PAMISE-421093 format. One record per atom (N, C-alpha, C): x negated, y, z; residue in three letters. Coordinates in steps of 0.1 Angstrom, whole numbers, plus 2048, in hexadecimal, padded with zeros to 3 digits. Example, Ala and Ser with C-alpha at 12.3 -4.5 7.8 and 13.67 -1.06 7.14 Angstrom:
BEGIN
77C7C784Eala7857D384Eala77C7DF84Eala7807EA847ser7777F5847ser77F80084Fser
This chain:
BEGIN
2637C8118met2637CE125met2657DD123met26E7E312Cgln2717F112Bgln2657FA12Fgln264806129glu25A80F12Dglu25B81313Cglu24F813142gly24E816150gly24E80A15Agly2517FE155thr2507F215Dthr2427ED15Ethr23F7E5167val2317DF169val2327D0168val22A7CB15Flys2297BC15Elys21C7B8165lys21D7AF16Earg2127AA176arg20D79C171arg20079A171ser1FB78D16Dser1EF78A176ser1ED77D178ala1E1779180ala1D5777176ala1C977A17Barg1BD779174arg1B476F17Carg1A976C176glu19F76317Dglu19C76818Bglu19B75F194gly1987631A2gly1A47681AAgly1B07681A4gly1BC76C1ABgly1BE77B1ABgly1B67821A3asn1B97911A3asn1C679419Casn1CD79E1A1lys1D97A219Blys1D67AE192lys1DC7AD186met1DA7B817Cmet1E87BD179met1E97CA177ser1F57D1172ser1F37D7165ser1FD7D515Casp1FD7DC14Fasp1FE7EB151asp1F67F314Aile1F880114Bile203805142ile20E80B148arg21A80E141arg21C81E141arg22782213Cala22A83013Bala22B837148ala22F830153ser230836160ser225834169ser21A82D164thr20F82A16Dthr207836171thr20483717Eile1FC841184ile1F083B18Aile1E483C185leu1D883618Aleu1D283F195leu1C983919Dpro1C38401A8pro1BB84C1A3pro1BC8571AAala1B48631A7ala1B586D1B3ala1AC8761B4arg1AD8811BDarg1B588C1B6arg1C08911BCarg1C889B1B5arg1CA8A71BEarg1C98B21B9glu1CA8BE1C1glu1D18C91B9glu1DA8D01C0arg1E18DC1B9arg1D68E71B8arg1D78EE1ADval1CE8F91ABval1D59061A7val1D09111A9thr1D591E1A4thr1CA92519Cthr1CD92818Fleu1C492F187leu1C893E187leu1BE947187arg1C0955187arg1BC95B17Aarg1C5961173thr1C1966166thr1BB974167thr1B497815Cgly1AE98615Cgly1B899115Cgly1C598E159asp1CF999159asp1D8997165asp1D399016Fgly1D999017Dgly1E498617Fgly1E697B178leu1F097117Aleu1EB965181leu1F395E188ala1F095218Fala1F7946187ala1EF93D183leu1F493117Bleu1F3925183leu1FE91D183thr1FE91018Bthr1F8905183thr1F18FC18Agly1EB8F1183gly1E78E518Dgly1E18DB187glu1DD8D018Fglu1D08CA189glu1C68C7191leu1BA8C018Dleu1BA8B2192leu1B78A8189ala1B689A18Cala1A789618Aala1A1890194leu19388C194leu19287D196leu187877191pro185869194pro1848671A3pro18985B1A8leu18A8591B6leu17D8581BDleu1738511B7asp16784D1BEasp15A8501B6asp15B85A1ADgln14F85D1A5gln15186C1A0gln14687219Dala14687F196ala14B87D188ala153887183pro158886175pro14C88716Bpro14E880160val144882156val14788D14Cval15389114Bala15889C143ala1658A0148ala16A8AB142thr1768B2147thr1808B513Bthr18C8B213Cleu1978B6133leu19E8C1138leu19F8CC131val1A78D8134val1B38D712Bval1BF8D4131cys1CB8D1129cys1D38DE126cys1D68E0119leu1DE8EB114leu1EB8E610Eleu1F68E9115his2038E2112his20A8E7106his2158DF102pro21D8E40F7pro2258F00FApro22D8F50F0leu2349020F0leu23E9020FCleu23C90C105pro24590C111pro25391010Epro255917103thr26391B0FFthr26A90F0F9thr2639040F7his26A8F80F2his2678EC0FChis2658EF108gly2648E4112gly2558E0116gly24B8E610Fgly23E8E3112gly2398E8120gly2318E0127met22C8E4134met2218DA138met21B8DD143met2108D4148met2148C614Amet2218C314Casp2258B514Easp22A8AF141asp2288B5136ser22C8AE129ser2248A1129ser22B896123his227889127his219885123his213889118ile206885115ile1FC88B11File1FE897123leu1F589D12Cleu1F689713Aleu20289413Earg20588E14Barg1FE88014Barg1FF878141lys1FA86B140lys1EA86B13Flys1E5876139ala1D6877139ala1D2879148ala1D988214Fser1D688415Dser1D8878166ser1E2870163tyr1E486416Btyr1DA858168tyr1D485815Carg1CC84C159arg1BD84F157arg1BA85B151leu1AC85C14Dleu1A285F158leu1A6864163pro19C86516Epro197857172pro1A084D173ala19D840177ala19783716Cala19C839160leu198830155leu18B83514Eleu18984214Eala17E848146ala17685214Dala17885315Agly16F85C162gly17086B15Egly17C86F15Aleu17E87D155leu185885160leu182892161ala18A89B169ala1948A115Fala1A08A3164val1AB8A715Cval1B28B3163val1B18BF15Cleu1B78CB161leu1C48CE159leu1CF8CE15Farg1DC8D3158arg1E18DF15Farg1E78E8158phe1ED8F415Ephe1F88F9155phe20190115Basn20C907153asn20791514Fasn208918142thr20592513Dthr20F92F142thr20C93C140arg214946146arg223945142arg22C94614Dgly23A94514Bgly23F93714Agly23792D14Bthr23B91F149thr23D918156thr248910157ala24C909164ala24C8FA161ala2498F316Cser24A8E416Cser24C8E017Bser24C8D317Dval24E8CE18Bval2438D3194val2378D718Ehis22C8DC196his22E8EB19Ahis2378F2194gly239900197gly23990818Agly23C91518Carg23D91E181arg231928182arg22A92A176ser21F933175ser225941174ser21E94B179glu223959178glu22295E169glu229969167gly22896F15Agly23396A150gly23196E144glu23B96B139glu23496512Dglu23B95D125phe235957119phe230962110phe22496010Agly21E96B102gly21B9670F4gly22295D0EFglu2219590E1glu2139550DDglu20B9500E7gly1FE94C0E4gly1F39570E4gly1F79630E6glu1EE96E0E7glu1E99710F5glu1F29750FEser1ED97710Bser1E996B112ser1EC95F10Dglu1E7952113glu1D8951111glu1D295A10Aarg1C395A10Aarg1BE95B118arg1C4963120his1C096412Ehis1C2957136his1CC94F132asp1CE942139asp1C3938136asp1C0938129val1B592F125val1A893312Bval1A594012Bala199944132ala198941140ala1A4942147ala1A4940156ala1A2931158ala1A7928150ala1A591A152ala196916150ala19091C146ile182919143ile17A91E14Eile17C92A153ala17493015Dala17692916Aala18292416Dtrp18591C17Atrp17C90F179trp17D90816Ecys1758FC16Dcys1668FE16Fcys161909168ala15390C169ala14F90F178ala15891717Fala15591B18Cala15590F196ala15E905192ala15F8F919Aala1548EF197ala14B8F218Egly1408E918Agly1448DD183gly14F8DD17Cleu1548D1174leu14C8D0168leu1488C4164pro13F8C2158pro1468C114Bpro13F8C5140arg1438C2132arg1528C5130arg1558D112Eleu1638D512Cleu1678D211Eleu1728CB11Ctrp1798C9110trp1878CD111trp18B8D5107leu1998DA106leu1A28CE100leu1AD8CC106leu1B78C2101leu1C48CA0FEleu1C68CE0F1gly1D28D50EEgly1DC8CD0E6gly1E98CF0EAtrp1F38C80E3trp1FD8D20DDtrp1FF8D20D0ser2098DB0C9ser2058EA0CCser20D8F10D3phe20A8FF0D6phe1FC9000DDphe1F98F60E5gly1EC8F60ECgly1E18F50E2gly1E38EF0D6thr1D88EF0CCthr1D58FD0C7thr1E09050C6glu1DE9130C2glu1D691B0CCglu1D99190D9leu1D19200E3leu1C291B0E2leu1C090E0E0ala1B29090E0ala1AB9100D4ala1B19100C8leu1AA9150BCleu1A89240BDleu1B292C0C3lys1B193A0C3lys1A893F0CElys1A89380DAtrp1A293E0E6trp1989350EDtrp1969290E7gly18E91F0EEgly18091D0EBgly17A9240E1ala16C9220DDala16392A0E7ala1649270F3asp15D92D0FEasp14F926100asp14592D103pro138926105pro13891B10Fpro14191B119ala142910123ala14990411Eala150905112val1578FA10Cval14F8F2103val14F8E4105glu1478DC0FCglu14E8D90EFglu15B8D60EFgly1638D30E3gly1728D30E6gly17A8CE0DDala1888CE0DEala18E8C20D7ala1998BE0DDval1A28B30D7val1AF8BA0D5val1B48B90C8leu1C18BF0C4leu1CB8B40C1leu1D78B50C7leu1E28AB0C4leu1ED8B30BDleu1F18AE0B2ser1FC8B40AAser1FB8C30A8ser1F08C70A2pro1EE8D60A0pro1F88DB095pro2008E5098pro2098EA08Epro2028F5085pro1F78FB08Aleu1F1906083leu1FA91007Eleu202915088lys20C920085lys20692D08Alys20392E097arg1FD93A09Darg1EE93A09Barg1E792F09Aala1D992F097ala1D892D088ala1CF936082gly1CE936073gly1BF93306Fgly1BD937062asp1B093405Casp1A593C064asp1A7948068glu19D94F070glu19994807Cglu1A3942083asp1A093A08Fasp19892D08Casp19C927081leu19491B07Dleu18691F079leu18492A073asp17792E06Fasp16E93207Basp175937085ser16E93A092ser16992D099ser172923099trp16F91709Ftrp163910097trp16491108Aala15990B081ala14C912085ala14C91F086ala140926089ala13A922097ala14391E0A0ser13E91B0AEser13690E0ADser1399050A4gly1328F80A3gly1378EE0ACgly1418F10B4lys1468E80BElys14E8DD0B8lys14D8D10BDpro1548C50B7pro1638C70B9pro16B8C20AFleu1798C30AFleu17F8B60AAleu1878B00B3leu18E8A40AFleu19D8A70AEleu1A38A40A2val1B08A809Fval1B989B09Cval1C38990A5leu1CC88D0A3leu1D889209Dleu1DB88D091val1E7892089val1F1886087val1FD88808Cpro20787D089pro20B87C07Apro20C870076glu21086E068glu21E875065glu22787506Fleu23487A06Dleu237887074leu22C88F076asp22D89B07Dasp2388A5077asp23E8AD080asp2488B607Basp2428C3074asp2358C6077tyr22F8D2073tyr2238D106Atyr21A8C806Dleu20E8C6065leu20A8B8064leu20A8B2058arg2088A4056arg1F98A2051arg1F5896051pro1E689304Fpro1E089A042pro1E6899037asp1E089E02Basp1DE8AD02Casp1E98B4031glu1E78C3032glu1DD8C603Dglu1DD8BE048ala1D38C0053ala1C58BF04Dala1C28B5045arg1B58B303Farg1B18C0037arg1BB8C5030arg1B88D1028arg1B58DD031arg1BE8DF03Barg1BD8EB043arg1B08EA04Carg1AD8DF051phe1A28DE05Aphe1958DB052phe1968DB045gly18A8DA03Dgly1818E603Fgly1868F1044arg17E8FD048arg1758FB053arg1778F005Bval16F8ED067val1678E0064val15A8E1060pro1538D605Cpro1528CB066pro1518CF073gln14F8C507Egln15D8BF082gln1688C307Cala1758BD081ala1768AF07Cala17B8A6085glu17E898082glu18D897082glu193893077ile1A2892076ile1A5883078ile1AE880081val1B3872083val1C2872080val1C686C075ala1D486A072ala1D985E079ala1E585F080val1EA854088val1F7850081val1F784407Cglu20283E075glu20F83E07Dglu21A842077gln22884107Dgln22984A089gln21F85108Dala22185A099ala228866095ala22F86C0A0lys23687909Elys2308840A7lys2358900A6his22F89B0ADhis22E8990BChis2388920C2leu2388910D1leu2328850D6leu22C87C0CDtrp2258700D2trp22D8680DCtrp23A8660D9val24285E0E2val23F84F0E0val23E8480EBgly23C83A0EBgly22E8360F0gly22D82C0F8glu2208280FEglu2168250F3glu21981F0E8pro20E81C0DEpro2078290DApro20F8340D8tyr2098400D3tyr2018470DFtyr2068460EBval1FF84B0F6val1F18450F7val1F18380F5arg1E48310F6arg1DA8350EBarg1E08370DFile1D783C0D4ile1D18490D8ile1D98520DCval1D48600E0val1CA85F0EBval1CD8580F6leu1C3858101leu1B68510FDleu1B78460F5asn1AB8400F0asn1A38490E7asn1A98510DEglu1A285A0D6glu19B8650DEglu1A286A0E8ile19B8740F1ile18F86E0F7ile1908620FDval18585C104val17A8580FAval17D8530EEarg1738500E4arg16A85C0E1arg16F8680E1arg1678740DEarg1618790EBarg16887A0F6val163881102val15A87810Bval15E86B10Casn155862114asn15685410Easn14E852103pro14F8460FBpro14B839103pro14383B10Eala140830117ala14C82911Dala15783011Eala16382B124ala16D82611Aala16982610Dtrp172822102trp16F8140FEtrp17A80C0FApro18880F0FBpro18D80E109pro19881510Cleu19E814119leu1A580711Bleu1A4802128pro1AC7F612Bpro1BB7F812Bpro1C27ED12Athr1D17EE12Athr1D67E8137thr1CD7E4140glu1D17DF14Dglu1C97E5158glu1CE7E4164trp1C77EA170trp1C87E017Btrp1BC7DE182lys1BC7D518Dlys1C37DA199lys1CC7D319Fasp1D37D71ABasp1CA7D91B7asp
């Protein structure tokens, strides 16, 4: 079956179930948000909340490199927003960092090579805290992992999940700072990554005693394909809300 199609099957009692596919959007409360940075910029974003319950935790998504197509709608972050409020009771905040555009709009400012983006990370954390959202976890992917490591060890943040960390802009000093924070760190490393593969990741993240390294066989930097999306989302939920793990692969119509 091609990606994005839905296979329906009957279950006991005549209930209709749909397979969760690449294009599935599950029920949630979704609202456009604007984040205001300390240096005066407006950043565009979206908050997705569970439909009929308070969230048990919050994901603050930090997207891949905007100069190479990264944005708040990059597929893993989009699918986290589409699925995890309903499946795992999580709030999911996505936003475009400065100068980044997507179908949701363009954030003000210009790309800052991961330096001026410190204000963007701070704005997202402050917005979530002001909104009363619980248990903030950063979810960084590629460039977003650099932002998490460099600027994310805020007192309001519980921990971080890193996908495909390149460890280019973030270095040993940032790893040491995260180690000193004591905050949990889950690091998902594709076996066939373009920048940092599992053996080197284990060596580099050895500076962070609380880091958990998960090597994912045959995966690549962009996590293309529904099997890899499911691995990523399940690993997030296993750490952030283990009561909802493992995630179902079907949804009741």
